[in-house]
C-alpha positions as a printed NumPy array, in Angstrom:
array([[ -9.187, -11.432,  -6.417],
       [ -6.134, -13.373,  -5.292],
       [ -6.657, -15.597,  -2.273],
       [ -3.601, -15.47 ,   0.004],
       [ -1.677, -17.819,   2.258],
       [ -0.068, -15.797,   5.024],
       [  3.436, -16.3  ,   6.434],
       [  3.34 , -17.708,   9.976],
       [  5.694, -16.419,  12.691],
       [  6.238, -18.694,  15.709],
       [  7.569, -16.256,  18.311],
       [  7.844, -17.335,  21.952],
       [  5.073, -14.97 ,  23.11 ],
       [  2.533, -16.473,  20.701],
       [ -0.57 , -18.432,  21.653],
       [ -0.53 , -22.167,  20.896],
       [ -4.243, -22.33 ,  20.149],
       [ -5.841, -18.968,  19.202],
       [ -4.674, -18.704,  15.587],
       [ -5.049, -22.431,  14.772],
       [ -8.589, -22.24 ,  16.16 ],
       [ -9.286, -19.127,  14.081],
       [ -8.033, -20.916,  10.96 ],
       [ -9.854, -24.098,  12.009],
       [ -6.72 , -26.226,  11.824],
       [ -5.119, -28.547,  14.373],
       [ -2.706, -26.931,  16.809],
       [  0.822, -28.324,  16.469],
       [  2.188, -27.395,  19.902],
       [  4.17 , -24.385,  18.682],
       [  3.331, -20.813,  19.681],
       [  1.503, -19.15 ,  16.773],
       [  2.284, -15.446,  17.208],
       [  1.515, -13.776,  13.874],
       [  0.379, -14.473,  10.327],
       [  1.614, -11.893,   7.804],
       [ -0.381, -10.924,   4.718],
       [  1.898,  -8.604,   2.78 ],
       [  5.07 ,  -8.401,   0.715],
       [  7.743,  -7.638,   3.337],
       [ 10.676, -10.036,   2.775],
       [ 10.617, -11.204,   6.409],
       [  7.106, -12.607,   5.939],
       [  5.921, -12.639,   2.309],
       [  2.415, -13.907,   1.575],
       [  1.921, -16.512,  -1.132],
       [ -0.827, -16.752,  -3.74 ],
       [ -2.986, -19.577,  -2.45 ],
       [ -3.899, -20.838,  -5.932],
       [ -0.208, -21.471,  -6.692],
       [  0.531, -23.654,  -3.652],
       [  0.16 , -26.892,  -5.614],
       [  2.87 , -25.806,  -8.077],
       [  6.543, -26.8  ,  -7.666],
       [  7.446, -23.136,  -7.062],
       [  4.687, -21.198,  -5.279],
       [  4.045, -17.656,  -6.433],
       [  4.471, -14.828,  -3.947],
       [  2.203, -11.799,  -3.813],
       [  5.167,  -9.46 ,  -4.359],
       [  5.939, -11.221,  -7.658],
       [  2.429, -10.492,  -8.912],
       [  1.712,  -6.974,  -7.637],
       [  5.017,  -5.453,  -6.468],
       [  5.614,  -4.077,  -2.987],
       [  2.647,  -3.195,  -0.784],
       [  2.988,  -0.135,   1.507],
       [  1.335,  -2.011,   4.385],
       [  1.133,  -5.418,   6.065],
       [ -2.007,  -6.994,   7.501],
       [ -1.391,  -9.418,  10.352],
       [ -3.329, -11.723,  12.606],
       [ -1.703, -11.521,  16.046],
       [ -2.211, -13.761,  19.087],
       [ -0.347, -12.941,  22.307],
       [ -0.397, -15.45 ,  25.153],
       [  2.167, -13.389,  27.055],
       [  3.431,  -9.79 ,  26.863],
       [  5.517,  -8.581,  23.961],
       [  8.556,  -6.39 ,  24.541],
       [  8.288,  -2.737,  25.494],
       [  9.052,  -1.143,  22.151],
       [  8.675,   1.725,  19.746],
       [  9.092,   2.349,  16.007],
       [ 10.969,   5.061,  14.081],
       [  9.802,   7.763,  11.693],
       [ 10.641,   7.303,   8.01 ],
       [ 13.588,   9.703,   8.384],
       [ 14.919,   7.877,  11.457],
       [ 14.485,   4.525,   9.712],
       [ 16.389,   5.67 ,   6.634],
       [ 19.295,   6.894,   8.785],
       [ 19.336,   3.783,  10.967],
       [ 19.102,   1.427,   7.99 ],
       [ 21.994,   3.147,   6.217],
       [ 24.082,   3.174,   9.405],
       [ 23.621,  -0.539,  10.073],
       [ 24.359,  -1.344,   6.421],
       [ 27.557,   0.695,   6.607],
       [ 28.684,  -1.141,   9.744],
       [ 28.086,  -4.501,   8.066],
       [ 25.336,  -5.863,  10.319],
       [ 23.567,  -8.619,   8.414],
       [ 19.854,  -8.062,   7.775],
       [ 19.007, -11.221,   9.693],
       [ 21.441, -10.607,  12.571],
       [ 19.871, -10.645,  16.059],
       [ 21.352,  -7.207,  16.783],
       [ 19.801,  -5.665,  13.675],
       [ 17.229,  -2.984,  14.584],
       [ 16.565,  -1.441,  11.177],
       [ 15.7  ,  -4.092,   8.613],
       [ 14.392,  -1.544,   6.095],
       [ 14.29 ,   2.247,   5.572],
       [ 10.563,   2.64 ,   6.311],
       [  8.286,   3.844,   9.094],
       [  5.993,   1.422,  10.909],
       [  2.783,   3.17 ,  11.961],
       [  0.343,   0.547,  13.171],
       [ -3.286,   0.   ,  14.071],
       [ -4.352,  -2.931,  16.226],
       [ -8.023,  -3.988,  16.218],
       [ -9.221,  -6.401,  18.889],
       [-10.88 ,  -9.597,  17.686],
       [-11.293, -10.836,  21.263],
       [-10.453,  -8.871,  24.419],
       [ -7.031,  -7.301,  23.948],
       [ -4.782,  -5.693,  26.596],
       [ -1.964,  -3.243,  25.897],
       [  0.253,  -0.621,  27.431],
       [  0.265,   2.351,  25.092],
       [  1.878,   5.759,  25.678],
       [  2.446,   7.673,  28.903],
       [ -0.106,   9.302,  31.202],
       [  0.255,  12.815,  32.61 ],
       [  1.993,  13.492,  35.932],
       [ -1.225,  13.679,  37.942],
       [ -2.429,  10.287,  36.745],
       [  1.038,   8.736,  37.054],
       [  1.318,   9.878,  40.674],
       [ -2.151,   8.473,  41.402],
       [ -1.264,   5.129,  39.793],
       [  2.003,   4.948,  41.713],
       [  0.302,   5.736,  45.019],
       [ -2.4  ,   3.145,  44.337],
       [  0.319,   0.537,  43.739],
       [  2.249,   1.502,  46.857],
       [  5.202,   3.079,  45.047],
       [  5.685,   6.419,  46.85 ],
       [  9.313,   6.854,  45.782],
       [  8.348,   6.558,  42.105],
       [  5.473,   8.977,  42.689],
       [  7.9  ,  11.437,  44.279],
       [ 10.287,  11.086,  41.331],
       [  7.419,  11.931,  38.971],
       [  6.483,  14.914,  41.162],
       [ 10.062,  16.204,  41.151],
       [ 11.26 ,  15.299,  37.656],
       [  8.238,  14.497,  35.48 ],
       [  6.994,  11.397,  33.712],
       [  9.624,  11.243,  30.945],
       [ 12.583,  11.446,  33.347],
       [ 11.009,   8.841,  35.614],
       [ 10.425,   6.465,  32.702],
       [ 14.101,   6.854,  31.75 ],
       [ 15.167,   6.184,  35.327],
       [ 13.075,   3.002,  35.602],
       [ 14.225,   1.657,  32.23 ],
       [ 17.839,   2.473,  33.121],
       [ 17.33 ,   0.236,  36.189],
       [ 17.879,   3.018,  38.707],
       [ 16.98 ,   1.713,  42.176],
       [ 13.378,   2.147,  43.336],
       [ 11.563,   0.188,  46.001],
       [  9.319,  -2.532,  44.653],
       [  5.664,  -1.427,  44.553],
       [  3.72 ,  -2.919,  47.446],
       [  0.771,  -3.872,  45.248],
       [  1.503,  -4.456,  41.577],
       [ -0.989,  -3.072,  39.085],
       [ -2.824,  -5.472,  36.769],
       [ -0.447,  -4.631,  33.912],
       [  2.571,  -5.152,  36.169],
       [  1.182,  -8.525,  37.199],
       [  0.913,  -9.554,  33.544],
       [  4.507,  -8.489,  32.924],
       [  5.843, -10.06 ,  36.129],
       [  4.194, -13.379,  35.352],
       [  6.645, -13.819,  32.478],
       [  9.461, -11.347,  33.181],
       [ 10.917, -11.026,  36.679],
       [ 12.102,  -7.523,  35.959],
       [ 11.749,  -4.478,  38.264],
       [ 11.372,  -2.344,  35.137],
       [  7.774,  -3.565,  35.019],
       [  7.124,  -0.524,  37.244],
       [  7.183,   1.564,  34.053],
       [  3.606,   0.342,  33.576],
       [  2.601,   2.686,  36.426],
       [  3.415,   5.601,  34.117],
       [  1.514,   4.293,  31.08 ],
       [ -1.999,   3.984,  29.723],
       [ -3.263,   0.432,  30.309],
       [ -5.889,  -0.105,  27.612],
       [ -8.314,  -2.995,  27.42 ],
       [-10.002,  -3.22 ,  24.017],
       [-13.33 ,  -4.939,  23.411],
       [-13.806,  -6.741,  20.07 ],
       [-13.893,  -4.214,  17.25 ],
       [-12.115,  -1.469,  19.207],
       [ -8.732,  -0.247,  17.981],
       [ -5.544,   1.616,  18.874],
       [ -3.337,   3.639,  16.53 ],
       [  0.378,   3.827,  17.342],
       [  2.408,   6.335,  15.369],
       [  6.203,   6.624,  15.319],
       [  7.702,   7.068,  18.777],
       [  4.701,   5.703,  20.677],
       [  5.979,   3.368,  23.42 ],
       [  3.855,   0.253,  23.794],
       [  3.705,  -3.353,  24.89 ],
       [  0.922,  -5.675,  23.831],
       [  0.038,  -7.772,  26.867],
       [ -2.447, -10.405,  25.71 ],
       [ -5.211, -11.162,  23.261],
       [ -6.157, -11.791,  19.639],
       [ -6.15 ,  -8.949,  17.136],
       [ -5.945,  -7.826,  13.545],
       [ -2.921,  -5.586,  13.08 ],
       [ -2.297,  -3.251,  10.162],
       [  1.057,  -1.517,   9.844],
       [  3.431,   0.104,   7.437],
       [  5.48 ,  -2.445,   5.505],
       [  8.378,  -2.464,   7.923],
       [  9.86 ,  -4.582,  10.698],
       [ 11.854,  -1.852,  12.451],
       [ 11.587,  -2.303,  16.219],
       [ 13.505,  -0.565,  19.028],
       [ 13.156,  -2.56 ,  22.267],
       [ 13.693,  -1.453,  25.862],
       [ 12.652,  -4.355,  28.106],
       [ 10.715,  -7.616,  28.617],
       [ 12.358,  -9.63 ,  25.856],
       [ 15.233, -11.966,  25.061],
       [ 15.73 , -10.108,  21.787],
       [ 18.226,  -7.323,  21.243],
       [ 17.802,  -4.259,  23.486],
       [ 19.537,  -0.945,  22.755],
       [ 18.376,   1.651,  25.26 ],
       [ 20.321,   4.483,  23.65 ],
       [ 18.599,   3.922,  20.306],
       [ 15.251,   3.353,  22.004],
       [ 15.508,   6.68 ,  23.855],
       [ 16.539,   8.437,  20.633],
       [ 13.262,   7.365,  19.009],
       [ 10.765,   6.977,  21.871],
       [  8.251,   9.612,  22.931],
       [  8.329,   9.512,  26.735],
       [  6.215,  12.59 ,  27.34 ],
       [  2.53 ,  12.184,  28.255],
       [  0.193,  11.421,  25.377],
       [ -3.557,  11.199,  24.987],
       [ -5.663,   8.096,  24.574],
       [ -4.591,   6.174,  21.465],
       [ -8.023,   4.667,  20.839],
       [ -9.253,   5.037,  17.268],
       [-12.566,   6.714,  16.564],
       [-14.997,   5.046,  14.181],
       [-17.564,   6.304,  11.692],
       [-20.62 ,   4.375,  10.541],
       [-20.752,   4.557,   6.749],
       [-23.657,   2.184,   6.128],
       [-25.731,  -0.488,   7.806],
       [-22.805,  -2.906,   7.471],
       [-19.656,  -0.768,   7.105],
       [-17.66 ,   1.036,   9.805],
       [-14.542,   3.092,   9.069],
       [-11.607,   3.473,  11.482],
       [-10.393,   7.093,  11.502],
       [ -6.716,   7.725,  12.252],
       [ -3.654,   9.531,  10.8  ],
       [ -2.459,   6.222,   9.303],
       [ -1.315,   6.191,   5.667],
       [ -3.785,   3.361,   5.043],
       [ -7.547,   3.073,   5.481],
       [ -9.3  ,   0.318,   7.429],
       [-12.983,  -0.594,   7.294],
       [-15.051,  -3.321,   8.964],
       [-17.952,  -4.928,   7.128],
       [-20.574,  -6.999,   8.968],
       [-21.931,  -9.069,   6.099],
       [-25.176, -11.027,   6.144],
       [-26.152, -11.813,   2.572],
       [-24.543, -10.175,  -0.445],
       [-21.508,  -7.908,  -0.145],
       [-20.112,  -5.886,  -3.05 ],
       [-16.834,  -3.989,  -3.06 ],
       [-15.205,  -1.919,  -5.793],
       [-11.661,  -0.833,  -5.011],
       [-10.468,   2.71 ,  -5.697],
       [ -6.894,   2.488,  -4.395],
       [ -3.876,   0.695,  -5.817],
       [ -3.822,  -2.082,  -3.22 ],
       [ -6.521,  -3.644,  -1.03 ],
       [ -6.377,  -6.662,   1.257],
       [ -9.642,  -8.198,   2.42 ],
       [ -9.543, -10.274,   5.613],
       [-12.259, -12.552,   6.992],
       [-12.176, -12.795,  10.791],
       [-15.436, -14.65 ,  11.423],
       [-17.941, -16.634,   9.355],
       [-17.346, -17.074,   5.623],
       [-18.186, -15.531,   2.257],
       [-17.724, -17.736,  -0.79 ],
       [-13.983, -18.474,  -1.106],
       [-13.018, -16.497,   2.008],
       [-13.268, -18.435,   5.245],
       [-12.418, -17.408,   8.803],
       [ -8.781, -16.358,   9.09 ],
       [ -8.168, -16.093,   5.344],
       [ -7.254, -13.094,   3.212],
       [ -7.382, -11.931,  -0.396],
       [ -5.76 ,  -9.233,  -2.515],
       [ -7.648,  -6.88 ,  -4.843],
       [ -6.152,  -4.468,  -7.371],
       [ -7.408,  -0.98 ,  -8.262],
       [-10.86 ,  -0.811,  -9.912],
       [-11.585,  -4.448,  -9.111],
       [-15.157,  -5.375,  -8.168],
       [-16.089,  -8.432,  -6.157],
       [-19.476,  -9.705,  -5.043],
       [-19.429, -12.123,  -2.129],
       [-22.212, -14.039,  -0.415],
       [-22.428, -15.315,   3.147],
       [-22.322, -14.213,   6.768],
       [-19.   , -12.873,   7.975],
       [-16.975, -10.077,   9.508],
       [-14.614,  -8.679,   6.881],
       [-11.912,  -6.037,   7.158],
       [-10.725,  -4.154,   4.08 ],
       [ -7.339,  -2.414,   4.205],
       [ -6.409,  -0.054,   1.371],
       [ -3.649,   2.3  ,   0.288]])
């Protein structure tokens, strides 16, 4: 078992206190947005035991490339409205941007790799998100409740997808008389009339332990909260609004699914007195283990990351992670909530 040191990302939307408190370290005044536990070059995890050496060892150097990333995510304000490509779309976009000479670290770069980015987000505290579009009936009801009759009429005449396009293209609509809760969260940080797109979307509030799965094309915006995120090993993001980062609406619309979708909540299955599995179409498996005493795990897949999100078990304390290879067995002792991610 290799104990890991994750790569910290200090994005503007991050929370100054949530992740330092989780890791039980002193906040430094910066926004702590994400901690990456994986091998993606934009945020490679290090082997914790090597940190005292002149040249720390990275997980990728020891085990090769992982097909997924595990992240701790803390949002103090909404993230951008965004979506992610399929593997085929990512391969085309990556090749196109390479051919046009856009540097991998350029702000305008949208495809940093040729991979898909399916993702599951599991709430550690209450977590709010916009995720996918509702059907016309619900959209009209949400618009009427917010005092946006012209948007409701546009949905009635043209459908949800066309109305979402119109709002994001900044076509003129009257401001809703009474902003929805999601709109209020967006407007607190982004004075942007496109926040009305929230009236067409599912606003999901997750309790601790509940999860969402977002496949390619799913339009979403995380609004606030602390979560564990598991995703394909990619950083391909197409943004439409609510950000200072690069926005390309043409590319966003080429990838985004604007038609109504069902609830993205993930179903769970109780496997034992301590273990719960999250069931989704993801190319990785996620399980939660509520440990009180001795916990044994034998891995059956090529790669497994074990994350501790509360309490402690032996060398794993709250907010820390470890890597396990295939056919590795560990026995840990303590009281903790652990998540195992495998592929």
